[in-house]
C-alpha positions as CSV (number, residue, x, y, z in Angstrom):
1,M,46.8,-32.8,77.9
2,K,47.8,-29.5,76.2
3,K,50.4,-27.3,78.0
4,L,49.5,-23.6,78.2
5,K,52.1,-21.3,77.3
6,G,52.3,-17.8,79.0
7,F,54.8,-15.0,78.9
8,S,58.1,-15.5,80.2
9,I,59.3,-13.3,83.1
10,M,61.8,-11.6,80.7
11,E,59.1,-10.6,78.4
12,V,57.0,-9.2,81.2
13,V,60.0,-7.1,82.7
14,L,60.8,-5.8,79.3
15,S,57.4,-4.7,78.5
16,V,56.8,-3.0,81.8
17,S,60.2,-1.2,81.5
18,I,59.2,0.2,78.1
19,I,55.9,1.4,79.5
20,A,57.7,3.0,82.4
21,L,60.1,4.7,80.1
22,I,57.3,6.1,78.0
23,L,55.5,7.4,81.0
24,A,58.6,9.0,82.5
25,T,59.3,10.7,79.2
26,L,55.8,12.0,79.0
27,G,55.9,13.3,82.6
28,L,59.1,15.2,82.1
29,S,57.9,16.7,78.8
30,F,54.7,17.9,80.7
31,L,56.8,19.5,83.4
32,A,59.0,21.2,80.8
33,T,55.9,22.4,79.0
34,Q,54.5,23.9,82.2
35,R,57.8,25.8,82.9
36,L,57.8,27.2,79.4
37,R,54.3,28.3,79.8
38,L,55.1,30.0,83.0
39,N,58.2,31.6,81.5
40,A,56.1,33.0,78.7
41,E,53.4,34.3,81.0
42,I,56.1,36.0,83.2
43,N,57.8,37.6,80.2
44,S,54.4,38.9,78.9
45,E,53.4,40.4,82.2
46,I,56.8,42.1,82.7
47,Q,56.5,43.4,79.1
48,K,53.0,44.8,80.0
49,C,54.5,46.6,83.1
50,G,57.3,48.1,80.9
51,E,54.6,49.3,78.3
52,T,52.8,50.9,81.1
53,I,55.8,52.8,82.3
54,I,56.5,53.9,78.9
55,D,52.9,54.9,78.3
56,Y,53.4,57.3,81.4
57,L,56.8,58.6,80.1
58,F,55.3,59.5,76.8
59,T,52.9,61.8,78.5
60,L,55.9,63.9,79.5
61,P,57.3,66.6,77.1
62,P,60.7,65.7,75.5
63,N,62.5,68.6,77.2
64,D,61.9,71.9,79.0
65,S,62.4,74.1,75.9
66,Y,59.6,72.2,74.3
67,I,57.2,73.5,76.9
68,Q,58.4,77.2,76.0
69,S,57.8,76.6,72.5
70,V,54.3,75.2,72.9
71,N,53.4,78.1,75.4
72,Q,54.4,81.1,73.2
73,D,52.1,83.3,75.1
74,D,53.6,82.4,78.5
75,A,57.2,82.7,77.5
76,I,59.7,81.3,80.1
77,D,63.1,82.6,80.6
78,L,65.2,79.6,80.0
79,T,68.3,81.1,81.3
80,N,66.9,81.2,84.7
81,T,67.1,77.7,86.1
82,N,64.4,78.4,88.7
83,N,61.9,78.4,85.7
84,L,63.1,75.0,84.5
85,N,61.2,72.9,87.1
86,V,59.1,71.2,84.5
87,I,59.3,67.4,84.6
88,S,60.5,66.3,81.0
89,L,61.9,63.2,79.5
90,N,65.2,65.0,79.4
91,D,65.4,64.9,83.2
92,L,66.0,61.2,83.0
93,S,69.4,61.7,81.6
94,T,70.6,64.1,84.3
95,A,70.9,63.9,88.1
96,N,68.3,66.4,89.5
97,N,65.3,66.6,91.6
98,N,63.0,66.1,88.6
99,R,64.7,62.8,87.9
100,I,64.1,61.7,91.3
101,S,60.3,62.6,91.1
102,I,60.1,60.7,87.8
103,I,61.8,57.6,89.3
104,E,59.4,57.8,92.4
105,I,56.4,57.7,89.9
106,L,57.9,54.9,87.9
107,N,58.4,52.9,91.0
108,G,54.8,53.4,92.0
109,I,53.7,52.3,88.6
110,L,56.0,49.3,88.8
111,T,54.7,48.3,92.2
112,S,51.1,48.6,91.1
113,C,51.7,46.5,88.0
114,S,53.8,44.0,89.8
115,N,51.2,43.5,92.6
116,S,48.4,42.9,90.1
117,S,50.5,40.4,88.2
118,G,51.7,38.5,91.3
119,F,55.3,39.6,91.4
120,Q,57.2,40.9,94.3
121,V,58.9,44.2,94.3
122,V,62.3,44.4,95.9
123,P,64.7,47.4,96.4
124,N,67.7,45.6,95.0
125,N,68.6,42.2,93.6
126,T,69.7,40.7,96.7
127,A,66.8,41.7,99.1
128,G,63.4,40.4,99.8
129,N,61.2,37.4,99.3
130,L,60.9,36.4,95.7
131,G,57.7,34.7,95.7
132,R,56.4,32.0,93.3
133,K,56.8,34.1,90.2
134,G,59.9,36.0,91.3
135,A,60.4,39.7,91.8
136,L,61.1,43.0,89.9
137,V,63.8,45.2,91.3
138,L,62.7,49.0,91.8
139,F,64.4,51.7,89.8
140,D,67.2,53.2,91.8
141,Q,67.0,57.1,92.2
142,N,70.6,57.7,93.3
143,N,72.5,55.4,90.9
144,P,72.0,56.2,87.2
145,T,74.1,53.1,86.3
146,S,71.9,50.7,88.3
147,P,70.6,47.5,86.4
148,I,67.2,49.1,86.3
149,N,67.3,52.3,84.1
150,S,65.3,54.3,81.7
151,R,67.0,56.0,78.8
152,V,65.8,58.6,76.5
153,I,67.6,59.1,73.2
154,F,66.8,62.2,71.2
155,N,67.8,63.2,67.7
156,N,67.4,66.5,65.9
157,Q,64.4,65.5,63.7
158,G,62.1,65.2,66.8
159,L,62.4,61.4,67.0
160,Y,63.1,59.9,70.3
161,T,63.5,56.5,71.7
162,V,62.7,55.5,75.3
163,T,64.0,52.2,76.7
164,I,63.1,50.8,80.0
165,E,65.3,48.1,81.4
166,L,63.5,45.9,84.1
167,Y,65.5,43.5,86.3
168,Y,63.7,40.3,87.0
169,V,65.0,37.9,89.8
170,W,63.9,34.6,90.6
171,R,65.1,31.4,92.6
172,G,66.5,28.8,90.2
173,N,67.5,25.2,90.9
174,G,69.1,24.7,94.2
175,N,67.6,27.8,95.6
176,I,70.2,29.9,93.6
177,R,69.1,33.5,93.0
178,R,69.1,34.2,89.2
179,G,68.2,37.4,87.2
180,R,67.8,38.8,83.8
181,I,67.2,42.1,82.2
182,I,64.0,42.6,80.1
183,R,64.2,45.6,77.8
184,V,60.9,47.4,76.6
185,S,61.5,50.1,74.0
186,R,59.4,52.5,71.9
187,I,60.1,55.2,69.4
188,L,58.1,58.3,69.1
189,L,58.2,61.2,66.5
190,Q,57.3,64.4,68.1
């Protein structure tokens, strides 16, 4: 009678361990890939929100004197500050009522864009529910040095740069609140 020989217990344990290690590696790489995809999607959507804001800002004239030079027939007395109530890009660099009006409009655009993308919108980086995708912090009307700001840089050749900084916050590992600034910039020749 012939004795049948099978696998020893060590061979079975070793092969099962190798299979488990391969499956664990594949599972972890799948989760990492999903997280990378979500991060890329979030960055893309935030960039689109920033581009929408810049699109609006580029509809504004660069400064109040630009309005006067375009409307030669309706000359404005630029020495009278009551006549300078034209909303322009230059207002973003000064603290005045026009800046507050622009920031309110930008916050409306940011809220609309965020809601359509599935983000929450919070007034500051410590408030509010962050949701699954995180949240964008609103522009601060009263604090020109807030983490969210918009800058306009002019030069004398009619070239200007508009940069929007959007502050994105989310909950990381261990429910710790994390954040980063995403900059969107565009140059325009006037």
